[in-house]
A tleap script that builds the chain and sets N, CA, C and O, in Angstrom:
source leaprc.protein.ff14SB
mol = sequence {
  NMET TYR PHE GLY GLY LEU ASN HIE VAL HIE
  ILE LYS VAL SER ASP VAL GLU ARG SER VAL
  ARG PHE TYR THR GLU GLY PHE GLY MET VAL
  VAL ALA GLU THR GLY PHE ASP GLY LYS LEU
  VAL THR LEU THR THR PRO GLY THR GLY ASP
  ASN LEU THR VAL SER GLU GLY VAL PRO THR
  GLY LEU LEU ASP PHE THR GLY ASP ALA ASP
  PRO GLY THR SER GLY GLY TYR ASP HIE PHE
  GLY TYR ALA LEU LYS ASP VAL SER ASP LEU
  ASP ASN ALA ILE GLU ASN LEU VAL ASN LEU
  GLY GLY THR LEU LEU CYS THR LEU ARG PRO
  LYS LYS GLU SER ALA PHE LEU ARG ASP PRO
  ASP GLY TYR VAL ILE GLN CILE
}
set mol.1.N position { 126.044 52.180 62.012 }
set mol.1.CA position { 125.795 53.309 61.135 }
set mol.1.C position { 125.903 54.594 61.937 }
set mol.1.O position { 125.405 54.676 63.060 }
set mol.2.N position { 126.548 55.590 61.366 }
set mol.2.CA position { 126.775 56.854 62.047 }
set mol.2.C position { 125.669 57.882 61.844 }
set mol.2.O position { 125.610 58.879 62.564 }
set mol.3.N position { 124.804 57.651 60.882 }
set mol.3.CA position { 123.859 58.700 60.499 }
set mol.3.C position { 122.425 58.338 60.855 }
set mol.3.O position { 122.053 57.167 60.916 }
set mol.4.N position { 121.624 59.387 61.092 }
set mol.4.CA position { 120.235 59.197 61.467 }
set mol.4.C position { 119.259 59.681 60.423 }
set mol.4.O position { 118.092 59.915 60.737 }
set mol.5.N position { 119.702 59.838 59.188 }
set mol.5.CA position { 118.806 60.286 58.118 }
set mol.5.C position { 119.139 61.676 57.631 }
set mol.5.O position { 120.013 62.347 58.180 }
set mol.6.N position { 118.452 62.095 56.620 }
set mol.6.CA position { 118.651 63.403 56.027 }
set mol.6.C position { 118.199 64.477 57.001 }
set mol.6.O position { 117.090 64.407 57.530 }
set mol.7.N position { 119.046 65.469 57.244 }
set mol.7.CA position { 118.737 66.535 58.185 }
set mol.7.C position { 117.995 67.688 57.525 }
set mol.7.O position { 116.975 68.143 58.042 }
set mol.8.N position { 118.498 68.168 56.385 }
set mol.8.CA position { 117.837 69.282 55.710 }
set mol.8.C position { 118.335 69.435 54.278 }
set mol.8.O position { 119.376 68.899 53.899 }
set mol.9.N position { 117.571 70.171 53.505 }
set mol.9.CA position { 117.969 70.645 52.185 }
set mol.9.C position { 117.972 72.169 52.298 }
set mol.9.O position { 117.036 72.754 52.843 }
set mol.10.N position { 119.024 72.812 51.784 }
set mol.10.CA position { 119.133 74.267 51.867 }
set mol.10.C position { 119.170 74.827 50.452 }
set mol.10.O position { 119.973 74.394 49.626 }
set mol.11.N position { 118.293 75.798 50.176 }
set mol.11.CA position { 118.279 76.442 48.871 }
set mol.11.C position { 118.342 77.960 49.024 }
set mol.11.O position { 117.782 78.534 49.958 }
set mol.12.N position { 119.042 78.593 48.078 }
set mol.12.CA position { 119.045 80.048 47.984 }
set mol.12.C position { 117.769 80.474 47.274 }
set mol.12.O position { 117.344 79.832 46.313 }
set mol.13.N position { 117.156 81.560 47.746 }
set mol.13.CA position { 115.947 82.079 47.113 }
set mol.13.C position { 116.100 83.584 46.895 }
set mol.13.O position { 116.937 84.229 47.526 }
set mol.14.N position { 115.294 84.125 46.010 }
set mol.14.CA position { 115.390 85.564 45.740 }
set mol.14.C position { 114.474 86.383 46.650 }
set mol.14.O position { 114.666 87.591 46.784 }
set mol.15.N position { 113.488 85.748 47.273 }
set mol.15.CA position { 112.564 86.451 48.165 }
set mol.15.C position { 112.114 85.468 49.243 }
set mol.15.O position { 111.277 84.599 48.999 }
set mol.16.N position { 112.678 85.619 50.430 }
set mol.16.CA position { 112.407 84.674 51.518 }
set mol.16.C position { 110.926 84.637 51.875 }
set mol.16.O position { 110.375 83.556 52.086 }
set mol.17.N position { 110.279 85.775 51.946 }
set mol.17.CA position { 108.854 85.801 52.313 }
set mol.17.C position { 108.009 85.052 51.283 }
set mol.17.O position { 107.108 84.300 51.653 }
set mol.18.N position { 108.291 85.250 50.005 }
set mol.18.CA position { 107.539 84.562 48.950 }
set mol.18.C position { 107.754 83.057 49.042 }
set mol.18.O position { 106.808 82.282 48.900 }
set mol.19.N position { 108.997 82.640 49.278 }
set mol.19.CA position { 109.301 81.212 49.378 }
set mol.19.C position { 108.659 80.591 50.607 }
set mol.19.O position { 108.148 79.474 50.535 }
set mol.20.N position { 108.675 81.290 51.727 }
set mol.20.CA position { 108.019 80.775 52.935 }
set mol.20.C position { 106.532 80.594 52.667 }
set mol.20.O position { 105.952 79.585 53.069 }
set mol.21.N position { 105.911 81.546 52.002 }
set mol.21.CA position { 104.484 81.418 51.664 }
set mol.21.C position { 104.256 80.217 50.747 }
set mol.21.O position { 103.316 79.451 50.960 }
set mol.22.N position { 105.102 80.044 49.731 }
set mol.22.CA position { 104.958 78.940 48.791 }
set mol.22.C position { 105.021 77.600 49.511 }
set mol.22.O position { 104.180 76.733 49.275 }
set mol.23.N position { 106.002 77.418 50.380 }
set mol.23.CA position { 106.179 76.121 51.037 }
set mol.23.C position { 105.226 75.911 52.217 }
set mol.23.O position { 104.874 74.770 52.513 }
set mol.24.N position { 104.800 76.981 52.897 }
set mol.24.CA position { 103.838 76.785 53.985 }
set mol.24.C position { 102.439 76.569 53.437 }
set mol.24.O position { 101.752 75.634 53.848 }
set mol.25.N position { 102.008 77.415 52.520 }
set mol.25.CA position { 100.661 77.282 51.980 }
set mol.25.C position { 100.559 76.157 50.951 }
set mol.25.O position { 99.503 75.541 50.809 }
set mol.26.N position { 101.637 75.889 50.244 }
set mol.26.CA position { 101.607 74.864 49.210 }
set mol.26.C position { 101.850 73.459 49.718 }
set mol.26.O position { 101.243 72.507 49.226 }
set mol.27.N position { 102.740 73.313 50.707 }
set mol.27.CA position { 103.117 71.985 51.184 }
set mol.27.C position { 102.766 71.738 52.645 }
set mol.27.O position { 103.042 70.659 53.169 }
set mol.28.N position { 102.165 72.715 53.307 }
set mol.28.CA position { 101.765 72.541 54.701 }
set mol.28.C position { 102.919 72.590 55.684 }
set mol.28.O position { 102.790 72.150 56.826 }
set mol.29.N position { 104.045 73.126 55.240 }
set mol.29.CA position { 105.190 73.242 56.144 }
set mol.29.C position { 104.940 74.392 57.120 }
set mol.29.O position { 104.081 75.241 56.879 }
set mol.30.N position { 105.683 74.417 58.206 }
set mol.30.CA position { 105.606 75.497 59.185 }
set mol.30.C position { 107.017 76.012 59.444 }
set mol.30.O position { 108.001 75.293 59.274 }
set mol.31.N position { 107.091 77.258 59.854 }
set mol.31.CA position { 108.390 77.851 60.180 }
set mol.31.C position { 108.874 77.271 61.503 }
set mol.31.O position { 108.189 77.369 62.522 }
set mol.32.N position { 110.050 76.670 61.481 }
set mol.32.CA position { 110.631 76.086 62.688 }
set mol.32.C position { 111.633 77.032 63.334 }
set mol.32.O position { 111.793 77.047 64.555 }
set mol.33.N position { 112.307 77.822 62.501 }
set mol.33.CA position { 113.351 78.694 63.021 }
set mol.33.C position { 113.642 79.787 62.002 }
set mol.33.O position { 113.568 79.563 60.794 }
set mol.34.N position { 113.974 80.970 62.505 }
set mol.34.CA position { 114.361 82.093 61.653 }
set mol.34.C position { 115.651 82.674 62.197 }
set mol.34.O position { 115.817 82.805 63.410 }
set mol.35.N position { 116.565 83.024 61.303 }
set mol.35.CA position { 117.832 83.601 61.729 }
set mol.35.C position { 118.350 84.619 60.734 }
set mol.35.O position { 117.727 84.888 59.707 }
set mol.36.N position { 119.492 85.174 61.058 }
set mol.36.CA position { 120.157 86.133 60.186 }
set mol.36.C position { 119.188 87.234 59.754 }
set mol.36.O position { 119.023 87.511 58.566 }
set mol.37.N position { 118.547 87.860 60.762 }
set mol.37.CA position { 117.613 88.965 60.517 }
set mol.37.C position { 116.507 88.603 59.535 }
set mol.37.O position { 116.106 89.431 58.717 }
set mol.38.N position { 116.013 87.371 59.611 }
set mol.38.CA position { 114.911 86.930 58.775 }
set mol.38.C position { 115.308 86.501 57.381 }
set mol.38.O position { 114.443 86.157 56.575 }
set mol.39.N position { 116.594 86.511 57.076 }
set mol.39.CA position { 117.058 86.131 55.734 }
set mol.39.C position { 117.323 84.636 55.608 }
set mol.39.O position { 117.647 84.161 54.520 }
set mol.40.N position { 117.193 83.882 56.706 }
set mol.40.CA position { 117.343 82.431 56.701 }
set mol.40.C position { 116.184 81.845 57.499 }
set mol.40.O position { 115.995 82.179 58.668 }
set mol.41.N position { 115.418 80.978 56.869 }
set mol.41.CA position { 114.245 80.389 57.519 }
set mol.41.C position { 114.302 78.880 57.343 }
set mol.41.O position { 114.525 78.378 56.241 }
set mol.42.N position { 114.097 78.163 58.445 }
set mol.42.CA position { 113.998 76.709 58.402 }
set mol.42.C position { 112.532 76.335 58.512 }
set mol.42.O position { 111.830 76.756 59.431 }
set mol.43.N position { 112.087 75.534 57.555 }
set mol.43.CA position { 110.706 75.061 57.504 }
set mol.43.C position { 110.692 73.565 57.764 }
set mol.43.O position { 111.656 72.864 57.457 }
set mol.44.N position { 109.601 73.082 58.329 }
set mol.44.CA position { 109.456 71.648 58.562 }
set mol.44.C position { 108.010 71.242 58.312 }
set mol.44.O position { 107.098 72.061 58.426 }
set mol.45.N position { 107.810 69.985 57.974 }
set mol.45.CA position { 106.464 69.445 57.856 }
set mol.45.C position { 106.131 68.813 59.200 }
set mol.45.O position { 106.829 67.895 59.629 }
set mol.46.N position { 105.081 69.279 59.877 }
set mol.46.CA position { 104.761 68.765 61.210 }
set mol.46.C position { 104.699 67.235 61.240 }
set mol.46.O position { 104.076 66.606 60.386 }
set mol.47.N position { 105.354 66.663 62.233 }
set mol.47.CA position { 105.318 65.232 62.457 }
set mol.47.C position { 106.257 64.401 61.603 }
set mol.47.O position { 106.235 63.173 61.690 }
set mol.48.N position { 107.091 65.044 60.769 }
set mol.48.CA position { 107.949 64.264 59.873 }
set mol.48.C position { 109.432 64.327 60.204 }
set mol.48.O position { 110.162 63.370 59.946 }
set mol.49.N position { 109.882 65.428 60.765 }
set mol.49.CA position { 111.311 65.586 61.028 }
set mol.49.C position { 112.092 66.101 59.832 }
set mol.49.O position { 113.314 66.230 59.910 }
set mol.50.N position { 111.410 66.402 58.710 }
set mol.50.CA position { 112.137 66.950 57.565 }
set mol.50.C position { 112.381 68.443 57.758 }
set mol.50.O position { 111.661 69.102 58.509 }
set mol.51.N position { 113.382 68.968 57.090 }
set mol.51.CA position { 113.693 70.392 57.163 }
set mol.51.C position { 114.104 70.910 55.803 }
set mol.51.O position { 114.910 70.291 55.108 }
set mol.52.N position { 113.545 72.055 55.424 }
set mol.52.CA position { 113.954 72.784 54.238 }
set mol.52.C position { 114.388 74.153 54.722 }
set mol.52.O position { 113.621 74.861 55.375 }
set mol.53.N position { 115.610 74.522 54.405 }
set mol.53.CA position { 116.127 75.825 54.793 }
set mol.53.C position { 116.204 76.696 53.559 }
set mol.53.O position { 116.745 76.278 52.536 }
set mol.54.N position { 115.665 77.910 53.644 }
set mol.54.CA position { 115.719 78.859 52.542 }
set mol.54.C position { 116.452 80.106 53.018 }
set mol.54.O position { 116.223 80.584 54.129 }
set mol.55.N position { 117.336 80.630 52.168 }
set mol.55.CA position { 118.027 81.864 52.525 }
set mol.55.C position { 117.985 82.822 51.351 }
set mol.55.O position { 118.135 82.432 50.193 }
set mol.56.N position { 117.778 84.081 51.683 }
set mol.56.CA position { 117.763 85.132 50.675 }
set mol.56.C position { 119.174 85.673 50.554 }
set mol.56.O position { 119.706 86.280 51.484 }
set mol.57.N position { 119.774 85.443 49.387 }
set mol.57.CA position { 121.161 85.842 49.230 }
set mol.57.C position { 122.033 85.008 50.146 }
set mol.57.O position { 121.714 83.863 50.463 }
set mol.58.N position { 123.127 85.595 50.561 }
set mol.58.CA position { 124.022 84.935 51.514 }
set mol.58.C position { 124.200 85.889 52.695 }
set mol.58.O position { 125.050 86.778 52.664 }
set mol.59.N position { 123.382 85.693 53.743 }
set mol.59.CA position { 123.503 86.571 54.909 }
set mol.59.C position { 124.914 86.523 55.495 }
set mol.59.O position { 125.553 85.471 55.496 }
set mol.60.N position { 125.390 87.644 55.984 }
set mol.60.CA position { 126.710 87.724 56.602 }
set mol.60.C position { 126.842 86.666 57.684 }
set mol.60.O position { 125.989 86.561 58.565 }
set mol.61.N position { 127.908 85.888 57.617 }
set mol.61.CA position { 128.155 84.844 58.601 }
set mol.61.C position { 127.646 83.480 58.175 }
set mol.61.O position { 127.905 82.489 58.858 }
set mol.62.N position { 126.927 83.404 57.061 }
set mol.62.CA position { 126.404 82.131 56.577 }
set mol.62.C position { 127.363 81.563 55.549 }
set mol.62.O position { 127.803 82.275 54.645 }
set mol.63.N position { 127.690 80.288 55.681 }
set mol.63.CA position { 128.558 79.644 54.700 }
set mol.63.C position { 127.822 79.519 53.374 }
set mol.63.O position { 126.618 79.265 53.343 }
set mol.64.N position { 128.556 79.702 52.277 }
set mol.64.CA position { 127.970 79.600 50.948 }
set mol.64.C position { 128.869 78.738 50.088 }
set mol.64.O position { 130.019 79.094 49.827 }
set mol.65.N position { 128.349 77.606 49.646 }
set mol.65.CA position { 129.146 76.686 48.835 }
set mol.65.C position { 128.749 76.740 47.360 }
set mol.65.O position { 129.249 75.953 46.556 }
set mol.66.N position { 127.852 77.664 46.998 }
set mol.66.CA position { 127.406 77.742 45.611 }
set mol.66.C position { 128.037 78.906 44.860 }
set mol.66.O position { 127.720 79.136 43.693 }
set mol.67.N position { 128.925 79.638 45.518 }
set mol.67.CA position { 129.602 80.744 44.846 }
set mol.67.C position { 128.612 81.780 44.351 }
set mol.67.O position { 127.740 82.230 45.094 }
set mol.68.N position { 128.754 82.147 43.107 }
set mol.68.CA position { 127.904 83.181 42.518 }
set mol.68.C position { 126.622 82.638 41.909 }
set mol.68.O position { 125.923 83.358 41.196 }
set mol.69.N position { 126.306 81.379 42.179 }
set mol.69.CA position { 125.106 80.789 41.587 }
set mol.69.C position { 123.866 81.565 42.019 }
set mol.69.O position { 123.695 81.886 43.195 }
set mol.70.N position { 123.022 81.853 41.064 }
set mol.70.CA position { 121.773 82.542 41.348 }
set mol.70.C position { 120.767 81.565 41.943 }
set mol.70.O position { 120.896 80.355 41.756 }
set mol.71.N position { 119.756 82.081 42.666 }
set mol.71.CA position { 118.698 81.198 43.147 }
set mol.71.C position { 118.120 80.395 41.988 }
set mol.71.O position { 117.937 80.916 40.888 }
set mol.72.N position { 117.838 79.134 42.242 }
set mol.72.CA position { 117.265 78.260 41.223 }
set mol.72.C position { 118.300 77.538 40.391 }
set mol.72.O position { 117.953 76.712 39.547 }
set mol.73.N position { 119.593 77.843 40.621 }
set mol.73.CA position { 120.652 77.162 39.876 }
set mol.73.C position { 121.724 76.692 40.842 }
set mol.73.O position { 122.110 77.436 41.744 }
set mol.74.N position { 122.198 75.507 40.675 }
set mol.74.CA position { 123.321 74.971 41.450 }
set mol.74.C position { 123.861 73.776 40.697 }
set mol.74.O position { 123.088 72.943 40.223 }
set mol.75.N position { 125.157 73.676 40.581 }
set mol.75.CA position { 125.769 72.578 39.857 }
set mol.75.C position { 125.382 71.228 40.434 }
set mol.75.O position { 125.586 70.974 41.622 }
set mol.76.N position { 124.823 70.360 39.595 }
set mol.76.CA position { 124.490 69.008 40.016 }
set mol.76.C position { 123.135 68.843 40.660 }
set mol.76.O position { 122.658 67.714 40.778 }
set mol.77.N position { 122.495 69.911 41.080 }
set mol.77.CA position { 121.171 69.799 41.696 }
set mol.77.C position { 120.157 69.424 40.630 }
set mol.77.O position { 120.171 70.003 39.543 }
set mol.78.N position { 119.284 68.476 40.908 }
set mol.78.CA position { 118.252 68.098 39.947 }
set mol.78.C position { 116.863 68.439 40.488 }
set mol.78.O position { 116.194 69.315 39.939 }
set mol.79.N position { 116.419 67.774 41.542 }
set mol.79.CA position { 115.119 68.067 42.131 }
set mol.79.C position { 115.040 67.449 43.522 }
set mol.79.O position { 115.868 66.617 43.894 }
set mol.80.N position { 114.034 67.867 44.283 }
set mol.80.CA position { 113.717 67.163 45.519 }
set mol.80.C position { 112.240 66.828 45.488 }
set mol.80.O position { 111.464 67.488 44.796 }
set mol.81.N position { 111.844 65.803 46.238 }
set mol.81.CA position { 110.493 65.290 46.153 }
set mol.81.C position { 109.717 65.406 47.446 }
set mol.81.O position { 110.279 65.322 48.538 }
set mol.82.N position { 108.431 65.597 47.310 }
set mol.82.CA position { 107.488 65.596 48.422 }
set mol.82.C position { 106.477 64.484 48.186 }
set mol.82.O position { 106.027 64.275 47.060 }
set mol.83.N position { 106.124 63.777 49.243 }
set mol.83.CA position { 105.115 62.725 49.153 }
set mol.83.C position { 103.736 63.322 49.435 }
set mol.83.O position { 103.574 64.129 50.351 }
set mol.84.N position { 102.756 62.920 48.646 }
set mol.84.CA position { 101.369 63.278 48.925 }
set mol.84.C position { 100.795 62.239 49.886 }
set mol.84.O position { 101.109 61.054 49.778 }
set mol.85.N position { 99.966 62.672 50.812 }
set mol.85.CA position { 99.313 61.717 51.700 }
set mol.85.C position { 98.353 60.839 50.912 }
set mol.85.O position { 98.183 59.659 51.221 }
set mol.86.N position { 97.726 61.417 49.895 }
set mol.86.CA position { 96.758 60.691 49.078 }
set mol.86.C position { 96.960 61.118 47.630 }
set mol.86.O position { 96.740 62.282 47.298 }
set mol.87.N position { 97.375 60.197 46.761 }
set mol.87.CA position { 97.668 60.546 45.370 }
set mol.87.C position { 96.449 61.080 44.625 }
set mol.87.O position { 96.600 61.715 43.582 }
set mol.88.N position { 95.249 60.836 45.139 }
set mol.88.CA position { 94.068 61.386 44.489 }
set mol.88.C position { 94.017 62.912 44.626 }
set mol.88.O position { 93.204 63.560 43.967 }
set mol.89.N position { 94.861 63.482 45.460 }
set mol.89.CA position { 94.941 64.938 45.643 }
set mol.89.C position { 95.917 65.600 44.685 }
set mol.89.O position { 96.149 66.805 44.781 }
set mol.90.N position { 96.493 64.835 43.761 }
set mol.90.CA position { 97.531 65.380 42.884 }
set mol.90.C position { 97.053 66.610 42.109 }
set mol.90.O position { 97.753 67.623 42.081 }
set mol.91.N position { 95.887 66.544 41.487 }
set mol.91.CA position { 95.401 67.689 40.708 }
set mol.91.C position { 95.192 68.923 41.578 }
set mol.91.O position { 95.542 70.033 41.176 }
set mol.92.N position { 94.624 68.738 42.764 }
set mol.92.CA position { 94.423 69.870 43.678 }
set mol.92.C position { 95.757 70.453 44.136 }
set mol.92.O position { 95.902 71.671 44.242 }
set mol.93.N position { 96.724 69.588 44.404 }
set mol.93.CA position { 98.039 70.049 44.833 }
set mol.93.C position { 98.706 70.862 43.718 }
set mol.93.O position { 99.280 71.920 43.973 }
set mol.94.N position { 98.625 70.363 42.492 }
set mol.94.CA position { 99.200 71.087 41.355 }
set mol.94.C position { 98.553 72.460 41.219 }
set mol.94.O position { 99.248 73.469 41.094 }
set mol.95.N position { 97.230 72.498 41.244 }
set mol.95.CA position { 96.513 73.773 41.106 }
set mol.95.C position { 96.923 74.761 42.199 }
set mol.95.O position { 97.157 75.937 41.921 }
set mol.96.N position { 97.007 74.286 43.425 }
set mol.96.CA position { 97.385 75.153 44.546 }
set mol.96.C position { 98.804 75.684 44.369 }
set mol.96.O position { 99.049 76.871 44.581 }
set mol.97.N position { 99.733 74.826 43.987 }
set mol.97.CA position { 101.125 75.252 43.832 }
set mol.97.C position { 101.288 76.228 42.669 }
set mol.97.O position { 102.087 77.160 42.756 }
set mol.98.N position { 100.554 76.030 41.597 }
set mol.98.CA position { 100.596 76.978 40.477 }
set mol.98.C position { 100.026 78.327 40.915 }
set mol.98.O position { 100.570 79.373 40.559 }
set mol.99.N position { 98.936 78.311 41.683 }
set mol.99.CA position { 98.360 79.564 42.193 }
set mol.99.C position { 99.306 80.302 43.126 }
set mol.99.O position { 99.205 81.519 43.279 }
set mol.100.N position { 100.227 79.572 43.750 }
set mol.100.CA position { 101.202 80.179 44.663 }
set mol.100.C position { 102.496 80.578 43.953 }
set mol.100.O position { 103.465 80.970 44.604 }
set mol.101.N position { 102.514 80.481 42.630 }
set mol.101.CA position { 103.687 80.920 41.884 }
set mol.101.C position { 104.523 79.818 41.284 }
set mol.101.O position { 105.549 80.094 40.662 }
set mol.102.N position { 104.110 78.568 41.453 }
set mol.102.CA position { 104.827 77.450 40.863 }
set mol.102.C position { 104.486 77.294 39.388 }
set mol.102.O position { 103.509 77.866 38.907 }
set mol.103.N position { 105.290 76.520 38.676 }
set mol.103.CA position { 105.073 76.261 37.258 }
set mol.103.C position { 105.073 74.759 37.027 }
set mol.103.O position { 106.048 74.080 37.348 }
set mol.104.N position { 103.988 74.239 36.473 }
set mol.104.CA position { 103.905 72.816 36.167 }
set mol.104.C position { 104.800 72.508 34.975 }
set mol.104.O position { 104.698 73.153 33.931 }
set mol.105.N position { 105.681 71.516 35.136 }
set mol.105.CA position { 106.551 71.081 34.048 }
set mol.105.C position { 105.940 69.902 33.310 }
set mol.105.O position { 105.851 69.912 32.083 }
set mol.106.N position { 105.517 68.880 34.058 }
set mol.106.CA position { 104.908 67.708 33.441 }
set mol.106.C position { 104.325 66.809 34.515 }
set mol.106.O position { 104.629 66.947 35.700 }
set mol.107.N position { 103.483 65.887 34.077 }
set mol.107.CA position { 103.021 64.810 34.946 }
set mol.107.C position { 103.536 63.508 34.343 }
set mol.107.O position { 103.889 63.455 33.165 }
set mol.108.N position { 103.575 62.471 35.152 }
set mol.108.CA position { 104.044 61.174 34.676 }
set mol.108.C position { 102.888 60.223 34.408 }
set mol.108.O position { 103.093 59.019 34.255 }
set mol.109.N position { 101.692 60.752 34.352 }
set mol.109.CA position { 100.511 59.942 34.094 }
set mol.109.C position { 100.555 59.386 32.687 }
set mol.109.O position { 101.120 60.049 31.816 }
set mol.110.N position { 100.012 58.240 32.403 }
set mol.110.CA position { 99.305 57.347 33.313 }
set mol.110.C position { 100.236 56.390 34.035 }
set mol.110.O position { 99.782 55.601 34.865 }
set mol.111.N position { 101.543 56.442 33.735 }
set mol.111.CA position { 102.482 55.507 34.349 }
set mol.111.C position { 102.544 55.650 35.865 }
set mol.111.O position { 102.598 54.653 36.586 }
set mol.112.N position { 102.538 56.886 36.345 }
set mol.112.CA position { 102.687 57.135 37.772 }
set mol.112.C position { 101.950 58.421 38.127 }
set mol.112.O position { 102.005 59.400 37.383 }
set mol.113.N position { 101.266 58.418 39.254 }
set mol.113.CA position { 100.586 59.619 39.732 }
set mol.113.C position { 101.620 60.537 40.358 }
set mol.113.O position { 101.812 60.538 41.574 }
set mol.114.N position { 102.276 61.308 39.528 }
set mol.114.CA position { 103.354 62.165 39.979 }
set mol.114.C position { 103.459 63.358 39.041 }
set mol.114.O position { 103.037 63.288 37.887 }
set mol.115.N position { 104.022 64.449 39.538 }
set mol.115.CA position { 104.198 65.649 38.720 }
set mol.115.C position { 105.494 66.341 39.103 }
set mol.115.O position { 105.995 66.193 40.218 }
set mol.116.N position { 106.024 67.096 38.156 }
set mol.116.CA position { 107.197 67.935 38.394 }
set mol.116.C position { 106.792 69.383 38.195 }
set mol.116.O position { 106.140 69.734 37.212 }
set mol.117.N position { 107.193 70.225 39.155 }
set mol.117.CA position { 106.912 71.655 39.098 }
set mol.117.C position { 108.178 72.430 39.436 }
set mol.117.O position { 109.112 71.886 40.025 }
set mol.118.N position { 108.200 73.700 39.059 }
set mol.118.CA position { 109.247 74.606 39.515 }
set mol.118.C position { 108.645 75.506 40.593 }
set mol.118.O position { 107.503 75.950 40.475 }
set mol.119.N position { 109.427 75.773 41.648 }
set mol.119.CA position { 108.974 76.731 42.643 }
set mol.119.C position { 109.202 78.135 42.076 }
set mol.119.O position { 109.723 78.254 40.967 }
set mol.120.N position { 108.830 79.209 42.801 }
set mol.120.CA position { 108.967 80.556 42.242 }
set mol.120.C position { 110.398 80.945 41.857 }
set mol.120.O position { 110.577 81.850 41.042 }
set mol.121.N position { 111.407 80.300 42.408 }
set mol.121.CA position { 112.791 80.602 42.044 }
set mol.121.C position { 113.323 79.666 40.968 }
set mol.121.O position { 114.433 79.865 40.476 }
set mol.122.N position { 112.557 78.654 40.596 }
set mol.122.CA position { 112.989 77.746 39.533 }
set mol.122.C position { 113.475 76.399 39.994 }
set mol.122.O position { 113.860 75.581 39.158 }
set mol.123.N position { 113.480 76.116 41.307 }
set mol.123.CA position { 113.879 74.802 41.794 }
set mol.123.C position { 112.823 73.766 41.387 }
set mol.123.O position { 111.625 74.037 41.476 }
set mol.124.N position { 113.254 72.604 40.950 }
set mol.124.CA position { 112.339 71.562 40.508 }
set mol.124.C position { 111.954 70.688 41.701 }
set mol.124.O position { 112.800 70.251 42.481 }
set mol.125.N position { 110.651 70.451 41.811 }
set mol.125.CA position { 110.085 69.658 42.889 }
set mol.125.C position { 109.211 68.576 42.270 }
set mol.125.O position { 108.419 68.857 41.370 }
set mol.126.N position { 109.347 67.351 42.742 }
set mol.126.CA position { 108.473 66.268 42.308 }
set mol.126.C position { 107.463 66.003 43.411 }
set mol.126.O position { 107.822 65.922 44.586 }
set mol.127.N position { 106.200 65.868 43.029 }
set mol.127.CA position { 105.171 65.501 44.006 }
set mol.127.C position { 104.475 64.252 43.497 }
set mol.127.O position { 103.564 63.744 44.150 }
savepdb mol mol.pdb
quit
């Protein structure tokens, strides 16, 4: 096998600072790297090796494969998921993410302890 797993997910956002706050305070991620004069930030969850890259607009020199797509929209994108360490924290996680600007779409209860939310730019996240 040539691959070692998923390296990162990259999303366009309308406000990099707001998105960094949402993902650091909401999901416990930390800033791993910043580039393009602060318009591109790579976040990671400590100890996991995952990476989420957020960029405000398309900084000069950054490749853009979404054309004129606005933040929160991209052809074929559906959602990405985060695992909770303890599913009993689902209600607290939802409340925290809504307080940080997220929007609860639905829960899958009682079938599954899971929820779908939109981040401040409209990207769908399953927890």
